C-alpha angles and dihedrals in degrees: 000000000000123000121238106244134180110256123234127197105208138171114265133187089249097043123284131346135206110216133178113233111274094012121131094203128057119248089215137355118207137170100247135046090225091059091047091051091053092052094045091047091053093050093045092049092049092048094037092233136123131278122214120197115203124200125229088274090059095247120128110258101171141010134192129192121215096172130101097290113192095200123161089039118233117254 
């Protein structure tokens, strides 16, 4: 059984990589950031987790949640 992990789009020597949080190895390496975002979004939506998009400098520049967000809170 695989764990649901937040997905990160990060720079890679061969382009851009999609990595699950805490993973050493990339799930997928592609040429463009746009392609990596599409792959990461699909995984995050399926697993109901978050997606983090890193810039070329490695810093997080955007994040999206595809989980069961209870905002605004009930009550």
